[in-house]
N, C-alpha and C positions, 0 to 999 in steps of 0.2 A: 608758938608759930602756927600760922593758919593751916587749914587742911588742904590737901591736894587730891585730885582724882586720878587714880591709876587704873590700869587694865591688866588683868591676869594674862601672862604669856601662854597659858595652856587653854583655859576655857573662854578667854576673851571677855569675861565679865568685868564690869567697872564697879569700883567702890572707893569711898573716901578714907584717907589715912592722914595722920599728922605728918607735917613736913619733917618733924624730928626723927621719923623712922627711916629717912633716906640713908642707905648704906647698911641698914640692918636686915637680918632675915625675917621675913613675914610669911604668913600662910593665907592662901586664898580662902575667903569666906564661903565661896560657892563649891569649889571642888577640892579644897584642902591641899592644893599644890604649894609646897614651900619654895620660896625664891628670895634672893637678895635684892632689895629695892634699889633701883637706880633710875637715872633720868630716862632711860629707854622705856620704862614702864609707865611714865606719866602720860596721861591721855591728852594729847595736844588738841583733839577735837572738842574737848570739853570747855576750852576757853572761848567764850561766846562774846560777840560784839552786839550791843543793844542798839535799837533804832535811834538815830540822832547822833551817835558817836561818829567821829571822823575816822575814816579808814586809815589805819596806821601801817598796813602791810606787814612786813616782817618786824617792823619796829615795835609792834604791839606785843611781841613775845619777849619774855624776860631772858636775858643772857646770863643772869647770875646763877651760879651754881651754889646751892645752899651749902654752908659749912656745917657739916654734920659730923659729930664725934661719936665714935662707937661707945656705947654704954656697957652696962653689965649684960651677961648672957640672958637671952630670952628663953623662958620656959613656957611650953604649950601644955594646956590641959587636955588630957586624953578623954574623948567621948566614950561613954559606955551605954549599952542597951540592955533592956530587961530580957534576958534569954529565956525566962520561964513563961512568957506570954504565948498562948496558943492562937495562931492566926485564924483557925477555924471558928474561934469564938467571936472574932471581929468581922470577918468577911461575910457578906450575905450569901444565901443559897443560890447556886448557879442554875442555869436551865436544865442541866442533866439531872441535878438532884430533884428539882421540882417535877420533872418528867417521870423520874423513878417513883416518887410519892404518888403521883396521879395514876401511873400504871398499876401500882400495887393495890391502891384502893379500888380502882375500876375492876381489876381481875377478881378480887374477892367479892365485890358487890354483884358482879355478873353471875358468879357461881351461886350466890345466895338466891338471886332472882331466878336462876335456872332451876334450882330445887323447888322454889315456891310455885312457879308457873308450870313447870314440866311434870308435875306429879299427879295430874288428873288421869282420867281413863284414856284419853287420847293424847296425853302429854308426851314430851320427848323422853321423860324418865321412866315411862311405863316399861316393865319387864327388865329394868336395870337392877342387877343383884346388889346386895349390901356391900360385898367386897369391892365392887367397882365404884360404888358411891363413896366409900371411905378413901379409895385411891384418888378420886377426883377432888374430894374435899381436902385431903391431906396435902396433895401436891400444890393445889392453888393456895392453901394457907401458908405453906413453906415459901413458895416463890413470892407471894404478895408481901409476907413479913420481911423477907430479905430486901425487897425493893424499898419498902417504907423505912426500914432502919438505915439503909444506905442513904436515903434522901435526907433524913433528919440528922445531919452531921453536927449541926449547931445545937440541936436540942435532942441529944441522943437518948436521954432518959425518957422524955416524952414520946419519942419515936418507938422505943421498945414497948412502952405501955400501950400505945395506940395500936401497934401491930399485934400484940397479944390479945387485945379486945376483939379485933376483927377476926383473927385466926380462931379464937374460941367460938365466935358466931358461925364461921364457916364449918368448923368441925362438929358443931351441934346439928347441922342440917341432916346427916344420915340418921341421927337419933329422932329428930322431929319428923322427918319424912323417910320412913324406912321403905324397903323394897316392897312393891305390890306386884307379885308375879302372877301371871295368868296361868291357867291349867297347863298350857303347852310347855311353858318354861319349867314348871314343877315336874312335869312328866319327863322332860328331856334331861333333867338333872338326876334322874333315877335310872341307873343302868341295871338291866335285868340280864343276867348271864345264865341262861338255862343250861343244864348239863345234857339235855336231850331235846329234840324238837318239841315245841310247845304248841298244842292245838287249843284254840279258844272257841268257846261256844258263842252263838250269835250275840248274846247279851254282853259278854266280855269283849267281843270284837267291836261292838257298837260303842262301848264305854272307852275302849282304847282309841277309837276314831275321834270321839268327842274330846278326849284329852289332848290328842295330838293336834287337832285343828283349833283348839280353844273355843269349843262350842258354848262355853258358859257365857261369853260375851253376846252371842246370838240369842241364846235362850233368855237372857235378861231383857234384851230389846223386844223380843216377842211378848214377854210378860208385861212390859210397860206400854206397848203400842195400843192405841185406841182400836185399831183394826189389825189384829195379828196376821191375817191372811195377806196383808200388803207388805209384810217384811220379806225381803229377798236378800239372801247372802250369796256372794260370788267368791269362790275360792280360786285365786289366780296362781297357776304354776308357770314358771319360766317367764315371769313378768319383770322385765328390767325397770329400774326407776324412771328411765327416760320415757317409757311407754305409759306410765301410770296416769299422768294428767290427761292424755288423750283418751285412755280407756274410761276414766271417770266421766269426762265430758260426753263421750258417746253413750255410756250407760244411762246418764241422766236424761238424755234425749230419748233413748230407746225405751226406757221404763216410764217416760212421761212424768218425771218428777223434778222439782226445782231444788230439792234438798241436797246438801253436801253429804256424801256417804261417810259412815264411820269406817276408818281404816285401821286394820290390825295387822301389824307386821310380826315377824318371828314365829309364824305358824308352820306346821308341818302337815303334809298330806302325802301318803304313800312314801314316807321316808324322804320326801323332797320339801325344801322350803317353799312356802307359799304366802300370799298376801290375801287377807280376808276383807272384802268390802261388804258392808251391810247397809241396805237401803230400807228406810222405815215406811215409805209411802209410795210404793210402786203401783202404777196404774195398770200394769200388765200382769196377767196371771203367770205362775211359775213356768208353765210349759211354753208360753209365748216368749217369755223372757229368755228361756234357754235357746230358742231359735235365733233371737236377736244377738245373743252373746256369741253365737257361733260365727258371727261376721269377723271376729278377730282371733279366733282360735278353734280348737277342737273340744267340744263338750264331751267330757268323759263320763259324767254321771249326773243325773238329776235326782236328788234325795228329797222327795215330797214331804216325808215325815219330819225332816229337819229344816226344810225350806232353804236348801243349799244347792247351788249349781257349781259343779267342778269343771274347770276349763283349763286346758293347756294353751297358753298364748303362743301364737305362731309368729316368730320374729319377722318372717318375710312380709307380713302384713304391714309392718312399720318401716320397711326398707324404702328409702327414697329412690325414685326413678332418676335416671340420668338427666340432669338439667338441660344439657344441650339438645337432647331429644325432645323434651317437653316444650321448648320454645321455638324450635325450627319446624315450621309447617311444611317444609320441603322434604323433611326426613321421612322415609317410608314408615317408621314406627311412631310418628307423631300422633296420629289419631288413636292408635291402639293404646299408647302410653297415657294419653290424657283421658281416654275412656276408663282406664284402670284408676286414675286419680279421682274421677267422678264417683267411683264406687267405694272410695276410701272412707274410713270412719272419722277421719280428721276433717272438720268442716273448713278449716283454712286451706287445706290442700284441694278440697272440692271447689271452693270459690276461685282459687287461682286457675284451676283447669277450666271452669266455666268462662272466665274472662279471656283466657287464651283462645278457646274455641269460638267465642262470639266474634272474633276479629278475622277469622279465616275466610278465604274466598272459595275454597273447595269444601265439599261436604261428603267425604268418605265416611263409611260406617254410619250413614245418616240415621237409619232407623234405630240402631242401638244407642247412639248418642242422644237422639231426641227422646227416646224412652227413658233414659237416665235423667235427662233434664226434667221430665215430668215427675220422676220420683223425688227430685230435690224440691220441686214446687210444694210438695206436701209437708215439708219439714217446717219447724217452728222459726228457724232463723230468717228474719225478714230480709237481711242483706243478701243471703244466698238465694232466697226465693225470688227477689227482684232481678238478680243477675241471671238466673235460670230462665225467667220469663222473657227477658230482653234477648237472650240467646235463642230461645225458641221462636221468636218472631222471624228469625232467618232460617232456622233449621227445620221447623215444622213444614209439612206439606199438606195442603188443603184436601188433596185427593186420597190421603191415607188417614189412618186412625191417629188423630193428633190430640193436642191438649186443649183445644178450644173450649170444650164443655167444662173442664176443670177450671180454666182461667176465668170464664164467664161466671162460674159459681163463686169463685173467690172474689171477683170484682164486685159482685152483688152483695157479698158479705161486708165488704168495706162500706158500701152505701147504706146497708141496713144499720151498721154500727156507727153511722154518721162520721166516718173517717174519709180522708182524701184518697181517691183512687190513684195509685201510683202511675206515673207516666208510662212505665214499661208495660203495664197491663193494657193501657189504651193503645200503645204502639203495636202490641201483638194483635189486638182486635182489628186494627186498621190494616196492618200488613197482611193478615190472613183473611181479610174481607169477611169477617164473621158477621152473620145476619142477626137481626132482632136484638141488637145491643144498643138501640137508640136511647133507652132509659138510662143505661150506664153512662153514655156520652153526655146526656143532658145533666145528669147528676154531677158529673165532674165539671161541666161548664158552669153550673150554678154555684158550685163551690169556689171556683176560680175563673171568673168570666174572661178577664183579659188574657189569661194564659191559654185558655182552651177555645177561644174563638178560632184559632188556627186548627185545633184538633177537629172541630166541627166542620170546618171548610175541607179538611182532608177526608172526612167521612162521606162527604157528598150527599147522595140521595138518602142514605140512612138518617143523617142528621136533619135533612129537609123534612122528611116525614115526621120525625119526632118533634121538630119545632112547630110544624103546622098544627099538630094536636095540642101543643102547649101554649100557643099564642094567647088565647083568651085568659089564661091564668097568670100571665107574667106581669110583674111590676114594671113601672115605666123605665127604670134603669135596665132591667133585664130585656124589656121589649126593644129598647134602643140597640142593645148588643145583638139580639136576634135579627134585627133588621140589617145590621152590618154583615152578618153571616149570610143571610138569604140574598143579599145584594150580590154575593159572589157565587152562590150555588143554587139559588132559587130557580124554579121553572114555573110554567103557567099553572101547575097544580097548587102553588102557594098563593096565587093572586086572590082567590076568594077570601081566604083567611086574612090576608094582609089588608084587603079593603075594609073588612069588618073591624079589624084592629085599628085602622086609620080613623074610622068614624068615631070610635070610642076613646082614642088617645088624646092626651093633652097637647097643647100647641108645641111644646118642646120636642115631643117624640114624633109629631106629625111630619116634620121636615124630613126626618130620617126615613120614616115609612114611605113618604112620597117619593124620595130618591130611590128607594128599593123597588117600588112598584114600577117606576119609569124605567129603571135599568132592566128589569125582567121583561117588560113589554118590548124594549128595544132589541132584546135577544130573540124574540119570537118571530 
């Protein structure tokens, strides 16, 4: 008998069976649901009509019920699965396992790198004792190994071997890189319990001082220095880590050195923890350095024989002023608070104070603030210097001891060194009406003619006198620019020089000079 298409009453899947199975129990091939096959299970939708066939309606369906006789009992085969198969051996490693492997390898790799790079004189592992090194190595080896073994579930044997290799490498670090303790650490590990008050002679006291402060580091730098007199060590007490960068930047400026200091932590001074900074190329003698160091603390002692300055850092030096006071120029404390910021050792705070004061319309504490601006002009920071000069253009007074001589001197240094004179310097010279600066104005103009034609016009008579003397030496392009300036500010004093220049100039420049001469004559 031909096959018929039936539909499972449970999962609704379709499949073909022999028509002889009608009335017999069968089992769904998809979901294994057993049921007795009847007409209600036949898939009526499977009877298709092909193109070209005449539509038969309901007549197209068979009304005959197959005559099916029950045969012998049907027996089904029971499916069985291999219960000994480990799914971990088949499934790929998941994201968690891969992450665990990466974390374990990274942890142990970083610890090895930390030992290798941190074991120098200024390294992070300096003064770390052997027992702490073993704790670090052992803990990282244990955690890293567990992560790796957990990650390699599919290749457990390989994971164990790989973890043991890395753990062995980590645990060998304290052997390869043992502790290098400085004298202060060695001294601090030795406890002396005298039964009676102990009096030390001067030599023993000096030795105890050297051990406590770790003077061996300073002594080695003095011995290695090309000029031992330039080595300056600063012992900082009560120096919080937040202060350290500001202190180092200030000392580099104060000692006039570009080098990065050697920093030694875990030192002791007078039974208090301290930090030792060693500068190898100080341009300031020890006594002058001690005065400068006093800007951020109290200098307790200057040891010339050891080249050490002992200082107690004053926390109030680094205390931030109230921001609402610093920015509100109507506040009675505004000028006093910003004056204090100008005297701070942090140049970022100084610059912010200069910028705030340069915008004010009132000038309280004028002499004190202007004097502090002059101090900032002498610093090396160009950004701070330019901001201070810009502010002084408004704060200085011509009838008092002002910064004009200093600014003129610095402007001429720019010219001597063939550098562009900053606009803030030129603005100061014009605002304060400083005389005998025509050479500076002309130098700036010749460097940037288009930009500084306006500057010369602002300068007026000073620029006219300087241009009159310079006319015979100017190139055609420069002469044309000078004619444009003199057309605006020139007087009858400039006419003789302009007429001579007109006779000697080429045709292109003569038009500009003629227009300038006519303009000046029309004003007379």
